C-alpha positions in Angstrom: 85.2 74.9 126.3 83.1 75.4 123.4 83.9 73.4 120.2 83.8 74.5 117.0 81.9 73.0 113.9 81.6 72.7 110.3 79.3 75.6 109.2 79.7 75.9 105.4 82.1 74.4 102.6 83.4 76.9 99.8 84.8 75.1 97.1 87.6 76.3 95.2 87.0 77.2 91.5 89.5 77.2 88.7 90.5 80.9 87.7 93.3 82.6 86.4 94.9 86.1 87.6 98.0 88.3 86.7 99.2 87.6 83.0 97.5 84.4 82.8 98.5 81.8 86.0 96.3 79.4 86.6 94.9 78.5 90.3 92.2 77.8 92.0 90.0 80.6 94.3 87.9 80.0 97.2 87.6 83.1 99.9 86.7 86.1 96.7 85.3 83.4 93.9 82.3 85.7 94.8 81.6 88.7 96.6 79.1 86.1 99.4 82.5 84.4 99.4 84.4 85.7 101.9 84.6 85.8 106.0 85.9 88.7 107.6 88.5 90.0 108.0 90.0 87.7 105.2 89.1 88.7 101.6 90.8 86.1 99.1 92.8 82.9 99.3 94.0 81.4 96.2 95.9 78.5 95.8 98.3 78.1 92.6 99.5 74.3 91.5 101.0 73.2 88.5 103.9 71.6 87.4 103.5 72.7 83.6 105.2 75.4 83.1 102.8 77.0 80.9 100.4 77.8 83.9 102.5 80.1 85.8 105.6 81.2 83.5 103.7 84.5 82.6 103.6 85.7 86.2 102.4 88.3 87.8 103.2 91.5 86.2 103.4 95.0 87.8 100.0 95.7 89.2 98.7 98.0 92.1 97.0 97.5 95.5 95.4 99.7 97.9 93.8 99.0 101.0 94.4 95.5 102.6 97.3 93.2 103.1 98.8 90.4 101.4 100.4 87.1 103.0 102.3 84.7 100.1 103.2 81.2 100.9 105.2 79.1 99.3 105.3 75.3 99.3 107.6 74.7 96.1 109.0 76.9 93.2 110.6 80.2 93.2 108.9 83.6 92.9 110.4 87.2 92.7 108.5 90.1 94.5 109.8 93.7 93.0 107.8 96.6 94.2 108.1 100.6 93.6 109.9 100.9 97.3 112.8 99.1 95.8 112.1 95.7 97.9 113.1 92.4 96.5 112.1 89.3 97.7 113.1 85.7 97.0 110.4 83.5 97.5 111.6 79.8 97.7 109.9 77.1 99.5 108.7 77.9 103.4 109.2 81.3 102.8 106.4 83.8 103.3 105.7 87.5 102.1 103.9 89.8 104.2 102.8 93.1 102.0 100.9 96.1 103.7 99.4 97.7 100.8 98.1 100.5 102.7 97.3 103.8 100.8 99.0 101.8 97.4 101.7 99.9 96.0 102.7 98.7 92.8 104.6 95.6 92.6 105.6 92.3 90.4 105.7 88.4 91.7 107.5 86.8 88.7 108.5 83.1 88.5 112.6 82.3 88.8 112.1 79.3 87.4 111.4 77.6 83.7 110.4 74.3 84.7 109.0 72.2 87.8 106.8 72.5 90.1 105.2 75.7 91.1 103.1 75.5 94.6 101.9 78.0 97.0 99.1 80.4 98.3 98.4 84.3 98.2 95.9 85.4 101.1 94.1 89.1 101.4 93.3 90.2 104.8 91.6 93.5 105.1 92.5 96.6 106.7 90.4 98.7 108.9 88.9 101.7 107.5 91.7 104.0 109.7 94.4 102.1 108.3 93.5 101.9 104.9 95.4 105.0 103.8 98.6 104.1 106.1 102.0 103.9 104.0 103.1 100.5 102.6 105.4 97.8 104.2 106.6 95.0 103.1 108.5 91.9 104.5 110.1 89.0 103.9 109.8 86.0 106.8 112.3 82.9 105.4 111.5 79.8 106.0 114.1 79.0 109.1 112.6 81.9 111.0 108.5 80.1 110.7 108.6 78.5 113.8 107.2 74.9 114.2 105.5 73.7 116.8 105.6 69.7 116.7 103.2 67.4 118.6 102.2 63.8 118.8 100.8 63.0 115.4 101.8 66.0 113.0 103.4 69.7 113.6 102.0 73.1 112.5 104.0 76.2 111.2 103.0 79.4 112.8 102.6 82.2 110.1 101.3 84.6 112.3 100.1 84.4 115.4 100.5 82.4 118.5 100.0 79.0 118.7 100.0 76.9 122.2 98.9 73.6 122.9 98.6 71.5 125.9 101.9 71.8 128.3 104.8 70.6 127.8 104.2 71.5 124.2 106.6 74.2 122.3 104.4 77.3 122.2 104.7 79.0 118.6 105.4 82.5 118.8 104.5 85.8 117.1 106.2 86.6 114.1 107.0 90.6 113.9 104.9 91.2 110.6 104.2 94.7 109.9 101.5 96.9 111.3 98.8 97.1 114.0 97.7 94.3 113.0 94.2 95.2 114.0 92.6 91.7 113.0 95.0 89.5 115.4 95.5 86.9 112.8 96.2 83.3 113.5 97.8 81.6 110.3 99.0 77.8 110.4 100.3 75.7 108.2 99.0 72.4 109.5 100.3 68.8 108.9 98.4 65.5 110.6 99.7 62.2 110.3 97.5 59.3 109.0 94.6 59.0 111.3 95.9 61.9 113.8 94.2 64.8 115.3 94.5 67.7 117.4 92.6 70.3 119.1 93.4 73.8 117.9 92.4 77.1 120.1 91.1 79.6 118.7 90.1 82.8 120.1 86.5 83.3 120.8 84.8 85.7 118.2 87.6 85.1 115.5 86.3 84.2 112.3 88.3 81.2 111.6 88.4 78.6 108.5 90.7 75.3 107.1 91.8 75.1 103.3 92.4 71.4 103.2 95.0 71.0 100.4 96.7 67.7 100.5 94.9 64.0 101.6 91.8 63.9 103.9 90.6 66.3 107.0 87.5 66.7 109.1 86.4 69.1 111.3 84.4 67.8 114.3 84.0 64.7 112.4 82.5 66.6 109.7 84.7 66.0 106.1 86.3 69.2 104.3 86.7 68.5 100.7 89.7 68.5 99.3 91.0 72.3 98.0 87.9 73.6 99.5 87.5 75.8 102.7 85.4 74.7 105.5 84.0 77.9 107.6 84.0 77.2 111.3 81.5 78.5 114.0 82.4 80.2 117.1 83.5 78.5 120.0 87.0 77.9 122.1 88.8 75.3 120.0 88.9 73.2 116.5 88.9 69.9 116.8 90.5 68.6 113.4 91.6 65.1 112.4 93.1 63.0 109.4 92.0 60.3 106.8 94.0 57.0 106.2 96.3 59.3 104.0 96.9 61.9 106.4 96.3 65.8 105.6 98.0 69.1 104.9 95.8 72.5 105.6 96.0 76.0 106.3 93.9 77.2 109.3 93.1 80.7 108.8 91.4 82.8 111.9 91.0 86.6 112.4 89.3 89.4 114.4 86.6 90.7 112.2 86.0 94.1 111.0 82.2 94.5 110.6 82.9 97.2 108.2 81.6 97.7 104.4 83.7 95.9 101.9 83.7 97.7 98.4 86.3 95.4 96.2 87.0 97.1 92.4 89.4 94.5 91.3 93.1 95.3 93.5 91.7 97.8 95.2 89.5 97.1 98.6 87.6 99.9 100.5 84.6 101.2 102.1 83.0 102.9 99.7 82.3 103.5 96.1 83.4 106.8 96.3 86.8 105.8 97.8 87.4 103.1 94.8 86.9 106.0 92.3 89.1 108.2 94.0 91.6 104.8 94.4 91.2 104.5 90.6 91.7 108.0 90.0 95.0 108.0 91.8 96.2 104.9 90.0 95.4 106.6 86.3 97.1 110.1 87.4 100.2 108.2 89.2 99.1 109.3 92.3 98.6 106.0 94.0 101.8 105.7 96.0 102.3 109.0 96.8 
């Protein structure tokens, strides 16, 4: 089997979003910092309430999916469909914006640490105008695969290592999942290593958010996205402090991407229509 190698590193950049929440953005920090089908990856991490209390008040989306994964702290999701989600440690929120959703994500704490991620996954052209859907996956329903030297939480997709290990199971995310995503929260002990199978042809990356980690002995800087070449598995190893990382893989769509803020479509005309629909109150109709 062919091992994937490290091809490119995208260092996260400090920025803010919502009503002024401070975060770091790797994927999506520019139009050239994407990896089909992934559009954007944000990490929010602060012990200072002034960095996150303003939250993300009501705002629109069209044309893609969002995955929010909490490590620490608590947020509340509300949307125009009447959905309410309590996002605490270990919880996954999967939202398919489709033709349109208006939602908010607001802190449910006034002090302490807030830490988590939001990932944007593109939808194929044929599904961009599908009805919006929403699902919370409670922390105790996110399967975990334990192996010598570490473990992986299987946020999406299926993970199966050598015989004798427990296999990750498919989470029933809404939608047809045309991108067939594999999303893992990986934890490696000090100096531990693991080979992770990744479907050939899928684009893949690792985002190191704690400690040290390397891909085929090539170090990925902390709080950076390391993009893989093609292959059938990735060999990951941790340094002397251990390491934690997100591993993301998905089937590329190979379609044009035109983005204007919270709208991601295939043509400029579709973006103009999305803006007009939002201004006229038709985005979610």
